[in-house]
mmCIF file as Biopython writes it, N, C-alpha, C and O atoms, coordinates in Angstrom:
data_model
#
loop_
_atom_site.group_PDB
_atom_site.id
_atom_site.type_symbol
_atom_site.label_atom_id
_atom_site.label_alt_id
_atom_site.label_comp_id
_atom_site.label_asym_id
_atom_site.label_entity_id
_atom_site.label_seq_id
_atom_site.pdbx_PDB_ins_code
_atom_site.Cartn_x
_atom_site.Cartn_y
_atom_site.Cartn_z
_atom_site.occupancy
_atom_site.B_iso_or_equiv
_atom_site.auth_seq_id
_atom_site.auth_asym_id
_atom_site.pdbx_PDB_model_num
ATOM 1   N N  . UNK A ? 1  ? -15.821 -12.011 27.239 1.0 0.0 1  A 1 
ATOM 2   C CA . UNK A ? 1  ? -15.363 -13.172 25.873 1.0 0.0 1  A 1 
ATOM 3   C C  . UNK A ? 1  ? -15.629 -14.939 26.714 1.0 0.0 1  A 1 
ATOM 4   O O  . UNK A ? 1  ? -14.850 -15.600 27.402 1.0 0.0 1  A 1 
ATOM 5   N N  . UNK A ? 2  ? -17.058 -15.228 26.263 1.0 0.0 2  A 1 
ATOM 6   C CA . UNK A ? 2  ? -16.991 -17.054 26.477 1.0 0.0 2  A 1 
ATOM 7   C C  . UNK A ? 2  ? -16.420 -17.485 25.356 1.0 0.0 2  A 1 
ATOM 8   O O  . UNK A ? 2  ? -16.486 -16.959 24.245 1.0 0.0 2  A 1 
ATOM 9   N N  . UNK A ? 3  ? -15.742 -18.652 25.735 1.0 0.0 3  A 1 
ATOM 10  C CA . UNK A ? 3  ? -14.818 -19.532 25.060 1.0 0.0 3  A 1 
ATOM 11  C C  . UNK A ? 3  ? -16.343 -20.408 24.042 1.0 0.0 3  A 1 
ATOM 12  O O  . UNK A ? 3  ? -17.501 -20.730 24.308 1.0 0.0 3  A 1 
ATOM 13  N N  . UNK A ? 4  ? -15.524 -20.475 22.961 1.0 0.0 4  A 1 
ATOM 14  C CA . UNK A ? 4  ? -16.306 -20.982 21.719 1.0 0.0 4  A 1 
ATOM 15  C C  . UNK A ? 4  ? -16.933 -22.039 22.161 1.0 0.0 4  A 1 
ATOM 16  O O  . UNK A ? 4  ? -16.442 -22.468 23.205 1.0 0.0 4  A 1 
ATOM 17  N N  . UNK A ? 5  ? -18.126 -22.815 21.636 1.0 0.0 5  A 1 
ATOM 18  C CA . UNK A ? 5  ? -19.020 -24.072 22.172 1.0 0.0 5  A 1 
ATOM 19  C C  . UNK A ? 5  ? -17.876 -24.937 21.637 1.0 0.0 5  A 1 
ATOM 20  O O  . UNK A ? 5  ? -17.074 -24.719 20.729 1.0 0.0 5  A 1 
ATOM 21  N N  . UNK A ? 6  ? -18.030 -25.990 22.467 1.0 0.0 6  A 1 
ATOM 22  C CA . UNK A ? 6  ? -17.708 -27.624 21.833 1.0 0.0 6  A 1 
ATOM 23  C C  . UNK A ? 6  ? -17.714 -27.923 20.258 1.0 0.0 6  A 1 
ATOM 24  O O  . UNK A ? 6  ? -18.714 -27.505 19.675 1.0 0.0 6  A 1 
ATOM 25  N N  . UNK A ? 7  ? -16.792 -28.556 19.508 1.0 0.0 7  A 1 
ATOM 26  C CA . UNK A ? 7  ? -17.360 -29.172 18.546 1.0 0.0 7  A 1 
ATOM 27  C C  . UNK A ? 7  ? -18.435 -30.249 18.584 1.0 0.0 7  A 1 
ATOM 28  O O  . UNK A ? 7  ? -19.076 -30.345 17.537 1.0 0.0 7  A 1 
ATOM 29  N N  . UNK A ? 8  ? -18.755 -31.045 19.529 1.0 0.0 8  A 1 
ATOM 30  C CA . UNK A ? 8  ? -19.503 -32.022 19.356 1.0 0.0 8  A 1 
ATOM 31  C C  . UNK A ? 8  ? -19.508 -32.319 21.131 1.0 0.0 8  A 1 
ATOM 32  O O  . UNK A ? 8  ? -18.541 -32.235 21.888 1.0 0.0 8  A 1 
ATOM 33  N N  . UNK A ? 9  ? -21.003 -32.705 21.489 1.0 0.0 9  A 1 
ATOM 34  C CA . UNK A ? 9  ? -21.223 -32.877 22.405 1.0 0.0 9  A 1 
ATOM 35  C C  . UNK A ? 9  ? -22.246 -34.272 22.300 1.0 0.0 9  A 1 
ATOM 36  O O  . UNK A ? 9  ? -23.210 -34.499 21.569 1.0 0.0 9  A 1 
ATOM 37  N N  . UNK A ? 10 ? -21.585 -35.090 23.369 1.0 0.0 10 A 1 
ATOM 38  C CA . UNK A ? 10 ? -22.159 -36.705 23.831 1.0 0.0 10 A 1 
ATOM 39  C C  . UNK A ? 10 ? -22.732 -36.634 25.079 1.0 0.0 10 A 1 
ATOM 40  O O  . UNK A ? 10 ? -22.103 -36.233 26.059 1.0 0.0 10 A 1 
ATOM 41  N N  . UNK A ? 11 ? -23.683 -36.931 25.111 1.0 0.0 11 A 1 
ATOM 42  C CA . UNK A ? 11 ? -24.670 -37.070 26.359 1.0 0.0 11 A 1 
ATOM 43  C C  . UNK A ? 11 ? -24.196 -39.121 26.454 1.0 0.0 11 A 1 
ATOM 44  O O  . UNK A ? 11 ? -24.315 -40.057 25.663 1.0 0.0 11 A 1 
ATOM 45  N N  . UNK A ? 12 ? -23.614 -38.955 27.994 1.0 0.0 12 A 1 
ATOM 46  C CA . UNK A ? 12 ? -23.329 -40.024 28.646 1.0 0.0 12 A 1 
ATOM 47  C C  . UNK A ? 12 ? -23.997 -40.395 29.648 1.0 0.0 12 A 1 
ATOM 48  O O  . UNK A ? 12 ? -24.268 -39.488 30.434 1.0 0.0 12 A 1 
ATOM 49  N N  . UNK A ? 13 ? -24.525 -41.871 30.019 1.0 0.0 13 A 1 
ATOM 50  C CA . UNK A ? 13 ? -24.629 -42.363 31.429 1.0 0.0 13 A 1 
ATOM 51  C C  . UNK A ? 13 ? -24.093 -42.733 32.301 1.0 0.0 13 A 1 
ATOM 52  O O  . UNK A ? 13 ? -24.916 -43.259 33.051 1.0 0.0 13 A 1 
ATOM 53  N N  . UNK A ? 14 ? -23.547 -42.760 32.522 1.0 0.0 14 A 1 
ATOM 54  C CA . UNK A ? 14 ? -22.154 -43.197 32.886 1.0 0.0 14 A 1 
ATOM 55  C C  . UNK A ? 14 ? -20.977 -41.918 33.749 1.0 0.0 14 A 1 
ATOM 56  O O  . UNK A ? 14 ? -20.894 -40.917 33.038 1.0 0.0 14 A 1 
ATOM 57  N N  . UNK A ? 15 ? -20.258 -41.815 34.852 1.0 0.0 15 A 1 
ATOM 58  C CA . UNK A ? 15 ? -18.772 -41.062 34.611 1.0 0.0 15 A 1 
ATOM 59  C C  . UNK A ? 15 ? -18.068 -40.898 34.603 1.0 0.0 15 A 1 
ATOM 60  O O  . UNK A ? 15 ? -17.437 -39.918 35.001 1.0 0.0 15 A 1 
ATOM 61  N N  . UNK A ? 16 ? -17.691 -42.157 33.947 1.0 0.0 16 A 1 
ATOM 62  C CA . UNK A ? 16 ? -16.190 -42.533 33.270 1.0 0.0 16 A 1 
ATOM 63  C C  . UNK A ? 16 ? -16.875 -43.037 32.217 1.0 0.0 16 A 1 
ATOM 64  O O  . UNK A ? 16 ? -17.919 -43.676 32.088 1.0 0.0 16 A 1 
ATOM 65  N N  . UNK A ? 17 ? -15.503 -42.316 31.018 1.0 0.0 17 A 1 
ATOM 66  C CA . UNK A ? 17 ? -15.570 -42.084 29.629 1.0 0.0 17 A 1 
ATOM 67  C C  . UNK A ? 17 ? -13.958 -43.021 29.536 1.0 0.0 17 A 1 
ATOM 68  O O  . UNK A ? 17 ? -13.128 -43.524 30.294 1.0 0.0 17 A 1 
ATOM 69  N N  . UNK A ? 18 ? -14.280 -42.789 27.728 1.0 0.0 18 A 1 
ATOM 70  C CA . UNK A ? 18 ? -12.979 -43.254 27.125 1.0 0.0 18 A 1 
ATOM 71  C C  . UNK A ? 18 ? -12.896 -42.592 25.906 1.0 0.0 18 A 1 
ATOM 72  O O  . UNK A ? 18 ? -13.657 -43.224 25.174 1.0 0.0 18 A 1 
ATOM 73  N N  . UNK A ? 19 ? -12.473 -41.805 25.357 1.0 0.0 19 A 1 
ATOM 74  C CA . UNK A ? 19 ? -12.219 -41.217 23.676 1.0 0.0 19 A 1 
ATOM 75  C C  . UNK A ? 19 ? -11.182 -41.333 23.566 1.0 0.0 19 A 1 
ATOM 76  O O  . UNK A ? 19 ? -10.240 -40.988 24.278 1.0 0.0 19 A 1 
ATOM 77  N N  . UNK A ? 20 ? -11.295 -42.276 21.854 1.0 0.0 20 A 1 
ATOM 78  C CA . UNK A ? 20 ? -10.163 -41.600 20.783 1.0 0.0 20 A 1 
ATOM 79  C C  . UNK A ? 20 ? -10.142 -40.927 20.046 1.0 0.0 20 A 1 
ATOM 80  O O  . UNK A ? 20 ? -9.202  -40.886 19.252 1.0 0.0 20 A 1 
ATOM 81  N N  . UNK A ? 21 ? -11.180 -40.100 19.992 1.0 0.0 21 A 1 
ATOM 82  C CA . UNK A ? 21 ? -11.282 -39.103 18.376 1.0 0.0 21 A 1 
ATOM 83  C C  . UNK A ? 21 ? -12.056 -39.850 17.378 1.0 0.0 21 A 1 
ATOM 84  O O  . UNK A ? 21 ? -12.652 -39.211 16.511 1.0 0.0 21 A 1 
ATOM 85  N N  . UNK A ? 22 ? -12.120 -41.228 17.403 1.0 0.0 22 A 1 
ATOM 86  C CA . UNK A ? 22 ? -12.973 -41.853 16.519 1.0 0.0 22 A 1 
ATOM 87  C C  . UNK A ? 22 ? -14.714 -41.244 16.286 1.0 0.0 22 A 1 
ATOM 88  O O  . UNK A ? 22 ? -15.167 -40.146 16.612 1.0 0.0 22 A 1 
ATOM 89  N N  . UNK A ? 23 ? -15.304 -42.214 15.723 1.0 0.0 23 A 1 
ATOM 90  C CA . UNK A ? 23 ? -16.429 -41.555 15.502 1.0 0.0 23 A 1 
ATOM 91  C C  . UNK A ? 23 ? -17.112 -41.438 13.408 1.0 0.0 23 A 1 
ATOM 92  O O  . UNK A ? 23 ? -17.318 -42.158 12.431 1.0 0.0 23 A 1 
ATOM 93  N N  . UNK A ? 24 ? -17.166 -40.301 13.764 1.0 0.0 24 A 1 
ATOM 94  C CA . UNK A ? 24 ? -17.307 -40.089 11.995 1.0 0.0 24 A 1 
ATOM 95  C C  . UNK A ? 24 ? -16.312 -40.928 11.251 1.0 0.0 24 A 1 
ATOM 96  O O  . UNK A ? 24 ? -16.493 -41.709 10.316 1.0 0.0 24 A 1 
ATOM 97  N N  . UNK A ? 25 ? -15.065 -40.533 11.975 1.0 0.0 25 A 1 
ATOM 98  C CA . UNK A ? 25 ? -13.927 -40.926 11.034 1.0 0.0 25 A 1 
ATOM 99  C C  . UNK A ? 25 ? -13.509 -42.352 12.286 1.0 0.0 25 A 1 
ATOM 100 O O  . UNK A ? 25 ? -13.856 -42.622 13.436 1.0 0.0 25 A 1 
ATOM 101 N N  . UNK A ? 26 ? -12.177 -43.249 10.786 1.0 0.0 26 A 1 
ATOM 102 C CA . UNK A ? 26 ? -11.619 -44.275 11.689 1.0 0.0 26 A 1 
ATOM 103 C C  . UNK A ? 26 ? -10.996 -44.321 12.607 1.0 0.0 26 A 1 
ATOM 104 O O  . UNK A ? 26 ? -10.491 -43.203 12.710 1.0 0.0 26 A 1 
ATOM 105 N N  . UNK A ? 27 ? -10.574 -45.129 13.660 1.0 0.0 27 A 1 
ATOM 106 C CA . UNK A ? 27 ? -10.435 -44.697 14.601 1.0 0.0 27 A 1 
ATOM 107 C C  . UNK A ? 27 ? -8.507  -44.883 14.641 1.0 0.0 27 A 1 
ATOM 108 O O  . UNK A ? 27 ? -7.689  -44.608 15.519 1.0 0.0 27 A 1 
ATOM 109 N N  . UNK A ? 28 ? -8.368  -45.438 13.327 1.0 0.0 28 A 1 
ATOM 110 C CA . UNK A ? 28 ? -6.917  -44.802 13.206 1.0 0.0 28 A 1 
ATOM 111 C C  . UNK A ? 28 ? -6.643  -43.693 12.474 1.0 0.0 28 A 1 
ATOM 112 O O  . UNK A ? 28 ? -5.687  -43.517 11.718 1.0 0.0 28 A 1 
ATOM 113 N N  . UNK A ? 29 ? -7.659  -42.852 12.777 1.0 0.0 29 A 1 
ATOM 114 C CA . UNK A ? 29 ? -7.562  -41.177 12.063 1.0 0.0 29 A 1 
ATOM 115 C C  . UNK A ? 29 ? -7.603  -40.410 13.636 1.0 0.0 29 A 1 
ATOM 116 O O  . UNK A ? 29 ? -7.057  -39.326 13.842 1.0 0.0 29 A 1 
ATOM 117 N N  . UNK A ? 30 ? -8.250  -41.078 14.540 1.0 0.0 30 A 1 
ATOM 118 C CA . UNK A ? 30 ? -8.313  -40.296 15.679 1.0 0.0 30 A 1 
ATOM 119 C C  . UNK A ? 30 ? -7.305  -39.672 16.644 1.0 0.0 30 A 1 
ATOM 120 O O  . UNK A ? 30 ? -6.908  -38.527 16.428 1.0 0.0 30 A 1 
ATOM 121 N N  . UNK A ? 31 ? -6.827  -40.440 17.802 1.0 0.0 31 A 1 
ATOM 122 C CA . UNK A ? 31 ? -6.122  -39.547 18.619 1.0 0.0 31 A 1 
ATOM 123 C C  . UNK A ? 31 ? -5.676  -41.087 19.611 1.0 0.0 31 A 1 
ATOM 124 O O  . UNK A ? 31 ? -6.340  -42.079 19.311 1.0 0.0 31 A 1 
ATOM 125 N N  . UNK A ? 32 ? -4.802  -41.234 20.527 1.0 0.0 32 A 1 
ATOM 126 C CA . UNK A ? 32 ? -4.649  -42.094 21.614 1.0 0.0 32 A 1 
ATOM 127 C C  . UNK A ? 32 ? -5.888  -42.123 22.708 1.0 0.0 32 A 1 
ATOM 128 O O  . UNK A ? 32 ? -6.471  -41.106 23.085 1.0 0.0 32 A 1 
ATOM 129 N N  . UNK A ? 33 ? -6.179  -43.417 23.138 1.0 0.0 33 A 1 
ATOM 130 C CA . UNK A ? 33 ? -7.613  -43.431 23.884 1.0 0.0 33 A 1 
ATOM 131 C C  . UNK A ? 33 ? -7.045  -42.887 25.155 1.0 0.0 33 A 1 
ATOM 132 O O  . UNK A ? 33 ? -5.955  -43.147 25.665 1.0 0.0 33 A 1 
ATOM 133 N N  . UNK A ? 34 ? -8.063  -42.017 25.606 1.0 0.0 34 A 1 
ATOM 134 C CA . UNK A ? 34 ? -7.629  -41.241 26.894 1.0 0.0 34 A 1 
ATOM 135 C C  . UNK A ? 34 ? -8.921  -41.701 28.007 1.0 0.0 34 A 1 
ATOM 136 O O  . UNK A ? 34 ? -10.072 -41.917 27.625 1.0 0.0 34 A 1 
ATOM 137 N N  . UNK A ? 35 ? -8.592  -41.770 29.040 1.0 0.0 35 A 1 
ATOM 138 C CA . UNK A ? 35 ? -9.868  -42.438 30.098 1.0 0.0 35 A 1 
ATOM 139 C C  . UNK A ? 35 ? -10.444 -41.215 30.882 1.0 0.0 35 A 1 
ATOM 140 O O  . UNK A ? 35 ? -9.491  -40.745 31.502 1.0 0.0 35 A 1 
ATOM 141 N N  . UNK A ? 36 ? -11.563 -40.491 31.135 1.0 0.0 36 A 1 
ATOM 142 C CA . UNK A ? 36 ? -11.711 -39.759 32.099 1.0 0.0 36 A 1 
ATOM 143 C C  . UNK A ? 36 ? -13.013 -39.975 32.589 1.0 0.0 36 A 1 
ATOM 144 O O  . UNK A ? 36 ? -13.862 -40.826 32.324 1.0 0.0 36 A 1 
ATOM 145 N N  . UNK A ? 37 ? -12.977 -38.807 33.531 1.0 0.0 37 A 1 
ATOM 146 C CA . UNK A ? 37 ? -14.503 -39.085 34.494 1.0 0.0 37 A 1 
ATOM 147 C C  . UNK A ? 37 ? -15.277 -37.830 34.726 1.0 0.0 37 A 1 
ATOM 148 O O  . UNK A ? 37 ? -14.462 -37.004 35.138 1.0 0.0 37 A 1 
ATOM 149 N N  . UNK A ? 38 ? -16.429 -37.312 34.657 1.0 0.0 38 A 1 
ATOM 150 C CA . UNK A ? 38 ? -16.706 -36.694 35.024 1.0 0.0 38 A 1 
ATOM 151 C C  . UNK A ? 38 ? -16.669 -35.816 36.446 1.0 0.0 38 A 1 
ATOM 152 O O  . UNK A ? 38 ? -16.643 -36.311 37.572 1.0 0.0 38 A 1 
ATOM 153 N N  . UNK A ? 39 ? -16.673 -34.413 36.126 1.0 0.0 39 A 1 
ATOM 154 C CA . UNK A ? 39 ? -16.677 -33.847 38.008 1.0 0.0 39 A 1 
ATOM 155 C C  . UNK A ? 39 ? -18.387 -33.691 38.123 1.0 0.0 39 A 1 
ATOM 156 O O  . UNK A ? 39 ? -19.155 -33.130 37.341 1.0 0.0 39 A 1 
ATOM 157 N N  . UNK A ? 40 ? -18.695 -34.462 39.502 1.0 0.0 40 A 1 
ATOM 158 C CA . UNK A ? 40 ? -19.877 -34.488 39.445 1.0 0.0 40 A 1 
ATOM 159 C C  . UNK A ? 40 ? -20.986 -32.602 39.782 1.0 0.0 40 A 1 
ATOM 160 O O  . UNK A ? 40 ? -22.094 -32.064 39.777 1.0 0.0 40 A 1 
ATOM 161 N N  . UNK A ? 41 ? -19.705 -32.448 39.986 1.0 0.0 41 A 1 
ATOM 162 C CA . UNK A ? 41 ? -20.158 -30.825 40.418 1.0 0.0 41 A 1 
ATOM 163 C C  . UNK A ? 41 ? -20.156 -29.717 39.001 1.0 0.0 41 A 1 
ATOM 164 O O  . UNK A ? 41 ? -20.710 -28.618 39.000 1.0 0.0 41 A 1 
ATOM 165 N N  . UNK A ? 42 ? -19.332 -30.365 37.745 1.0 0.0 42 A 1 
ATOM 166 C CA . UNK A ? 42 ? -19.984 -29.847 36.266 1.0 0.0 42 A 1 
ATOM 167 C C  . UNK A ? 42 ? -20.472 -30.657 35.726 1.0 0.0 42 A 1 
ATOM 168 O O  . UNK A ? 42 ? -20.746 -30.307 34.578 1.0 0.0 42 A 1 
ATOM 169 N N  . UNK A ? 43 ? -20.686 -31.396 35.897 1.0 0.0 43 A 1 
ATOM 170 C CA . UNK A ? 43 ? -21.548 -32.562 34.723 1.0 0.0 43 A 1 
ATOM 171 C C  . UNK A ? 43 ? -20.883 -32.738 33.686 1.0 0.0 43 A 1 
ATOM 172 O O  . UNK A ? 43 ? -21.434 -33.417 32.820 1.0 0.0 43 A 1 
ATOM 173 N N  . UNK A ? 44 ? -20.017 -32.407 33.506 1.0 0.0 44 A 1 
ATOM 174 C CA . UNK A ? 44 ? -19.213 -32.536 31.929 1.0 0.0 44 A 1 
ATOM 175 C C  . UNK A ? 44 ? -17.467 -32.801 32.340 1.0 0.0 44 A 1 
ATOM 176 O O  . UNK A ? 44 ? -16.939 -32.603 33.434 1.0 0.0 44 A 1 
ATOM 177 N N  . UNK A ? 45 ? -17.014 -33.158 31.447 1.0 0.0 45 A 1 
ATOM 178 C CA . UNK A ? 45 ? -15.829 -33.351 30.661 1.0 0.0 45 A 1 
ATOM 179 C C  . UNK A ? 45 ? -15.234 -33.431 29.451 1.0 0.0 45 A 1 
ATOM 180 O O  . UNK A ? 45 ? -15.585 -34.349 28.709 1.0 0.0 45 A 1 
ATOM 181 N N  . UNK A ? 46 ? -14.084 -32.365 28.953 1.0 0.0 46 A 1 
ATOM 182 C CA . UNK A ? 46 ? -13.601 -32.069 27.814 1.0 0.0 46 A 1 
ATOM 183 C C  . UNK A ? 46 ? -12.630 -33.104 27.101 1.0 0.0 46 A 1 
ATOM 184 O O  . UNK A ? 46 ? -11.789 -33.478 27.918 1.0 0.0 46 A 1 
ATOM 185 N N  . UNK A ? 47 ? -12.523 -33.473 26.325 1.0 0.0 47 A 1 
ATOM 186 C CA . UNK A ? 47 ? -11.343 -34.432 26.023 1.0 0.0 47 A 1 
ATOM 187 C C  . UNK A ? 47 ? -9.886  -33.318 25.413 1.0 0.0 47 A 1 
ATOM 188 O O  . UNK A ? 47 ? -9.792  -32.596 24.421 1.0 0.0 47 A 1 
ATOM 189 N N  . UNK A ? 48 ? -9.147  -33.555 26.277 1.0 0.0 48 A 1 
ATOM 190 C CA . UNK A ? 48 ? -7.942  -32.387 25.655 1.0 0.0 48 A 1 
ATOM 191 C C  . UNK A ? 48 ? -7.320  -32.496 24.377 1.0 0.0 48 A 1 
ATOM 192 O O  . UNK A ? 48 ? -6.587  -31.578 24.008 1.0 0.0 48 A 1 
ATOM 193 N N  . UNK A ? 49 ? -7.575  -33.827 23.405 1.0 0.0 49 A 1 
ATOM 194 C CA . UNK A ? 49 ? -7.434  -33.951 22.279 1.0 0.0 49 A 1 
ATOM 195 C C  . UNK A ? 49 ? -8.169  -33.398 21.418 1.0 0.0 49 A 1 
ATOM 196 O O  . UNK A ? 49 ? -7.564  -32.504 20.827 1.0 0.0 49 A 1 
ATOM 197 N N  . UNK A ? 50 ? -9.559  -33.587 20.978 1.0 0.0 50 A 1 
ATOM 198 C CA . UNK A ? 50 ? -10.572 -33.330 20.363 1.0 0.0 50 A 1 
ATOM 199 C C  . UNK A ? 50 ? -11.659 -32.213 20.646 1.0 0.0 50 A 1 
ATOM 200 O O  . UNK A ? 50 ? -12.343 -31.633 19.803 1.0 0.0 50 A 1 
ATOM 201 N N  . UNK A ? 51 ? -11.665 -32.055 21.883 1.0 0.0 51 A 1 
ATOM 202 C CA . UNK A ? 51 ? -12.438 -30.787 22.630 1.0 0.0 51 A 1 
ATOM 203 C C  . UNK A ? 51 ? -14.289 -31.433 22.631 1.0 0.0 51 A 1 
ATOM 204 O O  . UNK A ? 51 ? -15.390 -30.904 22.784 1.0 0.0 51 A 1 
ATOM 205 N N  . UNK A ? 52 ? -13.826 -32.712 22.390 1.0 0.0 52 A 1 
ATOM 206 C CA . UNK A ? 52 ? -15.676 -33.103 22.102 1.0 0.0 52 A 1 
ATOM 207 C C  . UNK A ? 52 ? -15.841 -33.304 24.172 1.0 0.0 52 A 1 
ATOM 208 O O  . UNK A ? 52 ? -15.076 -33.652 25.071 1.0 0.0 52 A 1 
ATOM 209 N N  . UNK A ? 53 ? -17.016 -32.928 24.099 1.0 0.0 53 A 1 
ATOM 210 C CA . UNK A ? 53 ? -17.577 -32.680 25.641 1.0 0.0 53 A 1 
ATOM 211 C C  . UNK A ? 53 ? -18.282 -33.698 25.925 1.0 0.0 53 A 1 
ATOM 212 O O  . UNK A ? 53 ? -19.052 -34.072 25.040 1.0 0.0 53 A 1 
ATOM 213 N N  . UNK A ? 54 ? -18.258 -34.406 27.121 1.0 0.0 54 A 1 
ATOM 214 C CA . UNK A ? 54 ? -18.765 -35.567 27.093 1.0 0.0 54 A 1 
ATOM 215 C C  . UNK A ? 54 ? -19.997 -34.745 28.559 1.0 0.0 54 A 1 
ATOM 216 O O  . UNK A ? 54 ? -19.450 -34.005 29.377 1.0 0.0 54 A 1 
ATOM 217 N N  . UNK A ? 55 ? -21.432 -34.988 28.673 1.0 0.0 55 A 1 
ATOM 218 C CA . UNK A ? 55 ? -22.414 -34.667 29.747 1.0 0.0 55 A 1 
ATOM 219 C C  . UNK A ? 55 ? -23.289 -35.413 29.977 1.0 0.0 55 A 1 
ATOM 220 O O  . UNK A ? 55 ? -24.176 -35.688 29.169 1.0 0.0 55 A 1 
ATOM 221 N N  . UNK A ? 56 ? -23.169 -35.971 31.374 1.0 0.0 56 A 1 
ATOM 222 C CA . UNK A ? 56 ? -23.826 -36.878 31.988 1.0 0.0 56 A 1 
ATOM 223 C C  . UNK A ? 56 ? -25.493 -36.699 32.147 1.0 0.0 56 A 1 
ATOM 224 O O  . UNK A ? 56 ? -25.987 -36.004 33.034 1.0 0.0 56 A 1 
ATOM 225 N N  . UNK A ? 57 ? -26.036 -37.209 31.455 1.0 0.0 57 A 1 
ATOM 226 C CA . UNK A ? 57 ? -27.194 -37.388 31.745 1.0 0.0 57 A 1 
ATOM 227 C C  . UNK A ? 57 ? -28.230 -37.259 32.779 1.0 0.0 57 A 1 
ATOM 228 O O  . UNK A ? 57 ? -28.591 -38.192 33.496 1.0 0.0 57 A 1 
ATOM 229 N N  . UNK A ? 58 ? -28.735 -35.950 32.827 1.0 0.0 58 A 1 
ATOM 230 C CA . UNK A ? 58 ? -29.377 -35.473 34.547 1.0 0.0 58 A 1 
ATOM 231 C C  . UNK A ? 58 ? -28.462 -35.001 35.583 1.0 0.0 58 A 1 
ATOM 232 O O  . UNK A ? 58 ? -28.748 -34.891 36.776 1.0 0.0 58 A 1 
ATOM 233 N N  . UNK A ? 59 ? -27.134 -34.679 34.936 1.0 0.0 59 A 1 
ATOM 234 C CA . UNK A ? 59 ? -26.146 -33.939 35.619 1.0 0.0 59 A 1 
ATOM 235 C C  . UNK A ? 59 ? -26.472 -32.615 35.312 1.0 0.0 59 A 1 
ATOM 236 O O  . UNK A ? 59 ? -27.113 -32.356 34.294 1.0 0.0 59 A 1 
ATOM 237 N N  . UNK A ? 60 ? -25.954 -31.422 36.383 1.0 0.0 60 A 1 
ATOM 238 C CA . UNK A ? 60 ? -25.717 -29.842 35.985 1.0 0.0 60 A 1 
ATOM 239 C C  . UNK A ? 60 ? -25.513 -29.545 34.593 1.0 0.0 60 A 1 
ATOM 240 O O  . UNK A ? 60 ? -25.997 -28.507 34.142 1.0 0.0 60 A 1 
ATOM 241 N N  . UNK A ? 61 ? -24.727 -30.479 33.708 1.0 0.0 61 A 1 
ATOM 242 C CA . UNK A ? 61 ? -24.794 -29.413 32.520 1.0 0.0 61 A 1 
ATOM 243 C C  . UNK A ? 61 ? -25.723 -29.724 31.016 1.0 0.0 61 A 1 
ATOM 244 O O  . UNK A ? 61 ? -25.586 -29.334 29.856 1.0 0.0 61 A 1 
ATOM 245 N N  . UNK A ? 62 ? -26.707 -30.623 31.707 1.0 0.0 62 A 1 
ATOM 246 C CA . UNK A ? 62 ? -27.809 -31.511 31.095 1.0 0.0 62 A 1 
ATOM 247 C C  . UNK A ? 62 ? -28.747 -30.210 30.815 1.0 0.0 62 A 1 
ATOM 248 O O  . UNK A ? 62 ? -28.997 -29.207 31.483 1.0 0.0 62 A 1 
ATOM 249 N N  . UNK A ? 63 ? -29.138 -30.649 29.591 1.0 0.0 63 A 1 
ATOM 250 C CA . UNK A ? 63 ? -29.981 -28.869 29.329 1.0 0.0 63 A 1 
ATOM 251 C C  . UNK A ? 63 ? -30.999 -29.741 29.412 1.0 0.0 63 A 1 
ATOM 252 O O  . UNK A ? 63 ? -32.024 -29.088 29.610 1.0 0.0 63 A 1 
ATOM 253 N N  . UNK A ? 64 ? -31.303 -31.275 29.340 1.0 0.0 64 A 1 
ATOM 254 C CA . UNK A ? 64 ? -32.591 -31.460 29.160 1.0 0.0 64 A 1 
ATOM 255 C C  . UNK A ? 64 ? -33.230 -31.151 30.255 1.0 0.0 64 A 1 
ATOM 256 O O  . UNK A ? 64 ? -32.551 -30.904 31.252 1.0 0.0 64 A 1 
ATOM 257 N N  . UNK A ? 65 ? -34.850 -31.083 30.343 1.0 0.0 65 A 1 
ATOM 258 C CA . UNK A ? 65 ? -35.776 -31.464 31.120 1.0 0.0 65 A 1 
ATOM 259 C C  . UNK A ? 65 ? -36.035 -32.619 31.951 1.0 0.0 65 A 1 
ATOM 260 O O  . UNK A ? 65 ? -36.267 -33.769 31.578 1.0 0.0 65 A 1 
ATOM 261 N N  . UNK A ? 66 ? -35.944 -32.018 33.501 1.0 0.0 66 A 1 
ATOM 262 C CA . UNK A ? 66 ? -35.753 -33.445 34.349 1.0 0.0 66 A 1 
ATOM 263 C C  . UNK A ? 66 ? -37.092 -33.919 34.828 1.0 0.0 66 A 1 
ATOM 264 O O  . UNK A ? 66 ? -37.182 -34.960 35.479 1.0 0.0 66 A 1 
#
């Protein structure tokens, strides 16, 4: 059984990102800001609070044509 897909996928151009859960909601309604680094082997990282998946453009998890 596969895990459910992430609620939101955000493509990024750097391997270091920050997430506070804001976007469609005010930052006041999000979660504490956390800093994460995308693993080079997987090409993505998921936020432990909101489950957003950050995908490195051109990386292994990027489904876009190269």
